[in-house]
C-alpha positions as CSV (number, residue, x, y, z in Angstrom):
1,M,12.2,-14.9,58.8
2,N,12.9,-15.5,62.5
3,Y,13.7,-18.8,64.1
4,I,10.0,-20.0,64.4
5,G,9.7,-19.7,60.7
6,L,13.1,-21.2,59.9
7,T,12.1,-24.4,62.3
8,L,8.8,-24.6,60.6
9,F,10.6,-24.6,57.1
10,I,12.6,-27.7,58.6
11,A,9.7,-29.3,59.6
12,V,8.2,-29.1,56.0
13,I,11.3,-30.5,54.6
14,L,11.1,-33.4,56.9
15,W,7.6,-34.1,56.3
16,G,8.2,-34.0,52.5
17,S,11.0,-36.5,53.0
18,N,8.7,-38.7,54.9
19,N,6.2,-38.9,52.1
20,A,8.7,-39.5,49.5
21,I,10.3,-42.4,51.7
22,T,7.0,-43.8,52.5
23,K,6.3,-44.2,48.8
24,F,9.8,-45.9,48.5
25,L,8.9,-48.3,51.3
26,V,5.7,-49.5,50.0
27,A,7.2,-51.2,47.1
28,S,8.9,-53.6,49.6
29,W,6.8,-53.4,52.6
30,P,3.1,-53.9,53.1
31,P,1.3,-50.6,53.8
32,L,-0.1,-51.2,57.1
33,F,3.1,-52.5,58.6
34,I,4.8,-49.2,57.5
35,G,2.0,-47.2,59.1
36,V,1.2,-49.3,62.3
37,T,5.1,-49.5,63.3
38,R,5.6,-45.9,62.6
39,F,2.9,-44.5,64.5
40,L,3.3,-47.0,67.3
41,I,7.1,-46.1,68.0
42,A,6.5,-42.5,67.4
43,G,3.5,-42.5,70.0
44,I,5.7,-44.4,72.5
45,I,8.6,-41.9,72.1
46,L,6.0,-38.9,72.5
47,L,4.6,-40.0,75.5
48,G,8.0,-40.5,76.9
49,L,9.0,-36.9,76.1
50,A,5.8,-35.6,77.4
51,R,6.4,-37.1,80.8
52,W,10.2,-35.9,81.1
53,V,10.1,-32.8,79.1
54,P,8.0,-30.2,81.0
55,W,6.8,-27.9,78.3
56,L,5.9,-30.9,75.9
57,G,3.4,-32.3,78.7
58,S,3.0,-33.4,82.4
59,K,2.7,-36.5,84.5
60,K,-1.1,-37.1,84.2
61,T,-3.0,-40.1,85.1
62,L,-5.8,-40.8,82.7
63,S,-9.0,-41.2,84.0
64,A,-11.4,-44.2,82.7
65,D,-13.7,-41.8,80.8
66,L,-10.8,-39.8,79.1
67,S,-9.1,-43.1,78.2
68,I,-12.1,-44.3,76.4
69,R,-12.7,-40.9,74.7
70,L,-9.1,-41.1,73.3
71,W,-10.0,-44.6,71.9
72,T,-13.2,-43.6,70.3
73,H,-12.6,-39.8,69.5
74,G,-9.2,-40.0,68.3
75,A,-7.7,-43.4,67.9
76,F,-10.3,-44.8,65.7
77,N,-10.3,-42.1,63.1
78,L,-6.3,-42.1,63.2
79,A,-6.5,-45.7,62.5
80,L,-8.7,-45.1,59.4
81,Y,-6.3,-42.5,58.3
82,I,-3.4,-44.8,58.5
83,I,-4.9,-47.1,56.3
84,A,-6.0,-44.7,53.7
85,F,-2.5,-42.8,53.6
86,N,-0.4,-45.8,53.2
87,V,-2.5,-47.8,50.9
88,A,-2.8,-44.6,48.8
89,M,1.0,-44.4,48.5
90,A,0.7,-47.8,47.0
91,F,-1.4,-46.9,44.1
92,T,-0.4,-43.1,43.3
93,T,2.3,-40.7,43.4
94,A,3.7,-39.4,46.7
95,S,3.3,-35.8,45.6
96,H,-0.4,-36.3,44.6
97,V,-1.2,-37.8,48.2
98,A,0.6,-34.9,49.9
99,L,-1.5,-32.5,47.6
100,Y,-4.8,-34.1,48.7
101,L,-3.8,-33.8,52.4
102,G,-3.1,-30.0,51.8
103,T,-6.9,-29.5,51.3
104,A,-7.5,-30.4,55.0
105,P,-7.7,-26.8,56.1
106,V,-10.3,-26.2,53.9
107,W,-12.5,-29.2,54.9
108,A,-11.9,-27.9,58.4
109,L,-13.4,-24.7,57.5
110,L,-16.5,-26.2,55.9
111,W,-17.0,-28.2,59.4
112,E,-17.6,-24.9,61.4
113,G,-21.2,-24.0,59.8
114,R,-23.7,-24.4,57.1
115,P,-23.6,-21.8,54.5
116,N,-25.2,-18.4,55.1
117,R,-25.3,-14.7,54.1
118,T,-21.9,-13.9,55.9
119,L,-18.4,-13.1,54.9
120,K,-17.0,-16.0,56.9
121,S,-19.6,-18.3,55.1
122,L,-18.8,-16.9,51.6
123,K,-15.1,-17.2,52.4
124,S,-15.4,-21.0,53.6
125,Y,-17.3,-22.1,50.5
126,G,-15.4,-19.9,48.0
127,A,-12.1,-21.6,49.3
128,A,-13.9,-25.0,49.2
129,L,-14.9,-24.5,45.6
130,L,-11.2,-23.7,44.7
131,A,-10.1,-26.7,46.5
132,L,-12.5,-28.9,45.0
133,A,-11.6,-27.6,41.4
134,G,-8.1,-28.8,42.4
135,V,-9.1,-32.1,43.5
136,V,-11.0,-32.5,40.1
137,V,-7.9,-31.6,38.1
138,L,-5.8,-33.9,39.9
139,F,-8.5,-36.8,40.1
140,W,-9.9,-36.6,36.7
141,P,-7.1,-38.0,34.6
142,S,-7.0,-41.3,36.8
143,L,-10.6,-42.0,35.8
144,N,-9.8,-41.9,32.0
145,E,-6.8,-44.6,32.5
146,S,-7.2,-48.2,32.9
147,G,-5.7,-49.8,36.0
148,T,-6.0,-48.9,39.9
149,L,-4.7,-45.4,39.8
150,W,-7.9,-44.0,40.7
151,I,-8.0,-46.1,44.1
152,G,-4.9,-44.2,45.2
153,E,-6.2,-40.9,44.1
154,L,-9.5,-41.6,46.1
155,L,-7.8,-43.1,49.3
156,G,-5.6,-39.8,49.1
157,L,-8.7,-37.6,49.0
158,L,-10.3,-39.6,51.9
159,S,-7.1,-39.4,54.0
160,S,-7.4,-35.6,53.9
161,I,-10.8,-35.8,55.2
162,L,-9.9,-38.3,57.8
163,W,-7.1,-36.2,59.0
164,T,-9.5,-33.3,59.4
165,I,-11.7,-35.4,61.5
166,Y,-8.9,-36.7,63.5
167,G,-7.6,-32.8,64.1
168,R,-11.1,-31.8,65.2
169,H,-11.5,-34.8,67.8
170,C,-7.9,-33.9,69.2
171,R,-9.1,-30.4,69.8
172,E,-11.6,-31.9,72.2
173,F,-8.8,-32.9,74.5
174,R,-6.9,-29.6,74.7
175,E,-8.0,-28.6,78.0
176,E,-7.0,-32.0,79.4
177,L,-3.8,-33.1,77.6
178,S,-0.8,-31.4,76.1
179,P,-0.3,-31.8,72.3
180,A,2.3,-34.5,72.8
181,E,0.2,-36.2,75.0
182,I,-2.8,-36.4,72.6
183,S,-0.6,-37.3,70.0
184,G,1.1,-40.1,71.8
185,H,-1.9,-41.6,73.2
186,T,-3.9,-41.6,69.9
187,F,-0.9,-42.8,68.0
188,V,-0.4,-45.7,70.3
189,R,-4.1,-46.6,70.5
190,G,-4.7,-46.1,66.8
191,S,-1.9,-48.7,66.0
192,I,-3.2,-51.3,68.5
193,I,-6.5,-51.0,66.7
194,L,-4.9,-52.0,63.4
195,I,-2.9,-55.0,64.8
196,P,-5.3,-57.7,63.9
197,L,-5.4,-56.2,60.2
198,L,-1.6,-55.9,60.3
199,I,-1.3,-59.8,61.2
200,L,-3.6,-60.7,58.2
201,E,-1.5,-58.3,56.0
202,L,1.7,-59.9,57.0
203,Y,0.4,-63.5,56.8
204,H,-0.6,-62.7,53.1
205,H,2.7,-60.9,52.5
206,F,4.8,-63.8,53.6
207,R,2.9,-66.3,51.5
208,T,4.3,-64.7,48.4
209,H,7.5,-62.9,49.7
210,K,10.7,-64.1,51.0
211,V,11.3,-63.2,54.7
212,E,15.0,-62.5,54.3
213,G,14.4,-59.5,52.1
214,F,11.9,-57.9,54.6
215,F,14.7,-57.2,57.1
216,D,16.8,-55.3,54.7
217,S,19.1,-52.7,56.5
218,N,18.2,-50.0,53.9
219,L,14.4,-50.3,54.5
220,I,14.8,-50.4,58.5
221,L,17.0,-47.4,58.3
222,A,14.6,-45.6,56.2
223,Q,11.8,-46.5,58.4
224,S,13.8,-45.3,61.5
225,Y,14.5,-42.0,59.8
226,C,10.7,-41.2,59.2
227,I,9.8,-42.3,62.9
228,I,12.3,-39.8,64.3
229,A,12.3,-37.0,61.8
230,S,8.6,-36.6,60.8
231,G,7.0,-38.4,64.0
232,V,9.1,-36.8,66.7
233,I,11.3,-34.0,65.6
234,A,8.8,-32.2,63.3
235,F,6.1,-32.7,65.7
236,I,8.0,-31.0,68.4
237,I,8.9,-28.0,66.1
238,W,5.2,-27.9,65.3
239,S,4.1,-27.7,68.9
240,N,6.6,-25.2,69.6
241,A,5.6,-22.8,66.9
242,L,1.9,-23.1,68.0
243,R,3.1,-21.8,71.3
244,H,4.4,-18.7,69.7
245,W,2.4,-18.0,66.5
246,P,-1.5,-18.2,65.7
247,V,-2.7,-21.3,64.4
248,S,-3.7,-19.7,61.0
249,K,0.0,-18.6,60.5
250,V,1.5,-21.8,61.4
251,Y,-0.9,-23.6,59.2
252,L,0.2,-21.8,56.1
253,F,3.3,-23.8,56.1
254,N,1.1,-26.8,55.2
255,N,1.0,-25.2,51.5
256,L,4.7,-26.0,51.2
257,I,4.5,-29.6,52.0
258,P,3.4,-30.8,48.4
259,I,6.3,-29.0,47.1
260,S,8.7,-30.5,49.6
261,T,7.1,-34.0,48.9
262,M,7.4,-33.5,44.9
263,L,10.9,-32.4,45.0
264,W,12.0,-35.2,47.6
265,A,10.0,-37.8,45.5
266,S,11.8,-36.6,42.2
267,F,15.4,-36.8,43.9
268,L,15.0,-39.9,45.9
269,I,12.9,-42.4,43.7
270,Q,12.9,-40.4,40.4
271,E,9.2,-40.0,40.6
272,P,8.0,-37.8,37.6
273,I,5.9,-34.8,38.1
274,T,2.5,-35.1,36.7
275,P,1.1,-32.5,34.2
276,T,-1.9,-31.9,36.7
277,F,0.4,-31.3,39.8
278,W,1.0,-27.6,39.2
279,P,-2.7,-26.4,38.2
280,A,-4.2,-28.5,41.0
281,M,-1.6,-27.1,43.5
282,A,-2.3,-23.5,42.5
283,L,-6.2,-24.1,42.9
284,I,-5.8,-26.0,46.2
285,I,-3.4,-23.5,47.8
286,G,-5.6,-20.7,46.4
287,G,-8.4,-22.2,48.3
288,V,-6.4,-22.6,51.6
289,L,-5.2,-18.9,51.4
290,V,-8.8,-17.7,50.6
291,G,-10.1,-19.7,53.6
292,Q,-7.5,-18.8,56.1
293,T,-7.1,-15.0,55.2
294,R,-8.8,-12.6,57.7
295,W,-10.4,-10.6,55.0
296,E,-12.1,-8.4,57.4
297,M,-8.8,-7.1,58.8
298,V,-7.7,-6.7,55.3
299,F,-10.7,-4.5,54.3
300,Q,-10.4,-2.8,57.8
301,S,-6.7,-1.9,57.0
302,E,-7.5,-0.8,53.4
303,R,-10.1,1.6,54.8
304,K,-7.9,2.9,57.3
305,H,-5.2,3.5,54.9
306,A,-7.6,5.4,52.5
307,N,-8.9,7.6,55.4
308,E,-5.2,8.5,56.4
309,G,-4.5,9.4,52.7
310,T,-7.5,11.9,52.7
311,A,-6.7,13.5,55.9
312,P,-5.2,17.0,55.7
313,P,-1.5,17.2,56.2
314,E,-0.3,18.7,59.6
315,R,1.0,22.2,59.6
């Protein structure tokens, strides 16, 4: 594994720890407060880096049209994702939420077109069926239990769809802004959209909780770690990898995030591994691999080797 693969592995570790720590934080802090402060501060840092680090961005002035589109075609869906992801963490396990997010590449493939009689369509819908089977395995036990576990499972699945939509919207800005600028602008705007809801959330929280415990140093350090580690460092690693490797190759590392999350959650907060985690993960990762593998290249390579094997030896 070269240095790009090694840095991506580090990013996977950072994102896994971020998910586990988010689960830890929702036991003390309201979900929106965690998400809004994290994305707002990370967005400001990314915009600063984009301005002063040449390969991360440039000194661009946003046009009025581009600014509006950043609000409507990026920030709004990100705001919905922040709600779904952080509230899901309050109702179900961190590893389950991470596993639902792992289905995002499959939903992205489905968005590319309707079913038809082509290898590409067969690949996309075959991948979707595998991932959907994994979702059913993960989701089904929550329907047979009393309580609110199903809400977390549903929001976890919704967060993966919202993240897919957010990613597609961000692609619209590729020709106008760098990745750091796109994330920075949408992070800040998405957080601002949620400020009215955040105020209501904090009002209700402080009606039943003491203010003193809210500013516990351990909680603040944990949140600060997530902002820097997952919001800034892991993103820079990801952006650098995309400059050197194909998107499909980089996204294969997404498959490791649920495992990283599960291990971190087990270590940090003693979160148990549910019986459905491994079979669901096998189905979901299988779906992602089926969808992302370039099967036409595989078949061409097999035919090439077959032809070489039947060729007469050189004299």
